[in-house]
C-alpha positions as CSV (number, residue, x, y, z in Angstrom):
1,M,3.5,-4.0,5.7
2,I,4.3,-0.4,6.2
3,G,7.2,0.8,4.2
4,V,8.1,-2.6,2.9
5,V,6.6,-3.5,-0.4
6,H,7.9,-0.5,-2.3
7,H,11.4,-1.9,-1.5
8,L,10.6,-5.1,-3.4
9,G,11.6,-5.1,-7.0
10,D,9.5,-6.7,-9.7
11,D,11.9,-9.7,-9.7
12,D,11.1,-10.2,-6.0
13,D,7.5,-10.9,-7.0
14,P,5.9,-8.5,-4.4
15,A,2.4,-9.8,-5.2
16,A,3.5,-13.3,-4.1
17,V,5.2,-12.0,-1.0
18,V,2.1,-10.0,0.1
19,A,-0.1,-12.9,-0.8
20,G,1.9,-15.2,1.5
21,Y,1.2,-12.8,4.5
22,R,-2.4,-12.1,3.4
23,D,-3.3,-15.7,3.0
24,A,-1.9,-16.5,6.4
25,L,-4.1,-14.0,8.2
26,A,-6.5,-15.4,10.7
27,G,-10.1,-14.4,10.5
28,G,-10.7,-10.9,12.0
29,S,-7.1,-9.9,11.3
30,Y,-6.0,-6.9,9.3
31,L,-3.4,-6.2,6.5
32,F,-2.1,-2.6,6.5
33,L,0.1,-1.6,3.7
34,S,1.7,1.6,2.4
35,H,3.3,2.0,-1.0
36,Y,4.8,4.7,-3.2
37,L,2.3,5.8,-5.8
38,D,3.3,6.1,-9.5
39,R,2.0,9.4,-10.7
40,G,3.8,9.3,-14.1
41,A,6.2,12.1,-14.8
42,A,5.6,13.7,-11.3
43,T,7.3,10.7,-9.6
44,A,9.5,9.2,-12.4
45,E,12.6,11.2,-11.5
46,L,12.2,10.5,-7.8
47,E,11.9,6.7,-8.5
48,E,14.9,6.9,-10.7
49,T,16.9,8.7,-8.0
50,L,15.9,6.2,-5.3
51,L,16.8,3.2,-7.4
52,A,20.1,4.7,-8.5
53,H,21.2,5.8,-5.0
54,R,19.5,3.4,-2.6
55,G,18.9,0.4,-4.9
56,T,15.2,0.3,-3.9
57,G,12.1,2.4,-4.0
58,R,9.6,1.2,-6.7
59,F,6.6,3.3,-7.4
60,R,3.5,1.3,-8.5
61,S,0.0,2.3,-9.8
62,R,-3.0,2.5,-7.6
63,A,-4.4,-0.6,-9.3
64,E,-1.2,-2.6,-8.6
65,T,-1.3,-1.5,-4.9
66,S,-5.0,-2.3,-4.6
67,A,-4.4,-5.8,-5.9
68,Y,-2.2,-6.6,-3.0
69,F,-5.3,-6.6,-0.8
70,G,-6.8,-9.5,-2.8
71,G,-10.3,-10.5,-1.6
72,L,-10.0,-8.8,1.8
73,A,-12.7,-6.4,2.9
74,S,-11.5,-2.8,2.6
75,V,-11.5,-0.7,5.8
76,P,-12.5,3.0,5.4
77,P,-11.1,5.2,4.1
78,G,-9.7,2.4,1.9
79,L,-6.6,3.0,-0.2
80,S,-6.0,6.6,0.6
81,Y,-3.2,9.0,1.1
82,A,-1.6,8.4,4.5
83,A,-2.8,11.7,5.9
84,M,-6.5,10.6,5.4
85,W,-6.0,7.9,8.0
86,R,-5.8,10.6,10.6
87,G,-9.1,12.2,9.5
88,R,-7.4,15.2,7.9
89,R,-8.4,16.5,4.5
90,C,-5.8,16.0,1.8
91,S,-5.5,19.8,1.3
92,Q,-4.4,20.2,4.9
93,A,-1.8,17.5,4.6
94,A,-0.5,18.4,1.1
95,S,2.6,19.9,2.4
96,T,4.2,16.6,3.2
97,P,5.8,14.4,0.5
98,A,4.1,11.3,2.0
99,S,0.7,12.8,1.5
100,V,1.4,13.1,-2.2
101,W,3.1,9.8,-3.1
102,S,2.4,7.3,-0.4
103,P,-1.1,6.0,-0.1
104,A,-1.9,3.5,2.6
105,G,-4.8,1.0,3.0
106,S,-6.1,-1.5,5.4
107,A,-8.3,-4.5,4.8
108,A,-9.7,-7.2,7.0
109,R,-10.1,-11.0,6.6
110,R,-13.6,-11.7,7.6
111,R,-14.2,-14.1,10.4
112,A,-15.5,-17.4,9.3
113,S,-19.2,-17.7,10.0
114,H,-20.2,-20.5,12.3
115,P,-23.3,-22.6,11.6
116,G,-25.7,-21.9,14.4
């Protein structure tokens, strides 16, 4: 769900949309999701501009974004800025807007254990 959920408004119930996909995952599958991160005043004007001119582009808190993963097992580095997924330090990637306001995360649905 890269670049999708932040385009869903609150009225679209993004938690339910993501839950539908998450709950349909087969054991051993992964959910990868990116989202614009609400950083208060630092992103408020950008969100306002996106909503006014594009009609979409919601920024949500880290807690809201983390909740989309439900009970899935987090995959390192967890919910982190996108640049961290390539093994770079945040300070090295801080020059790109995505490194500042677009964290991404991955989580796995554990395989069902088989009685043996």
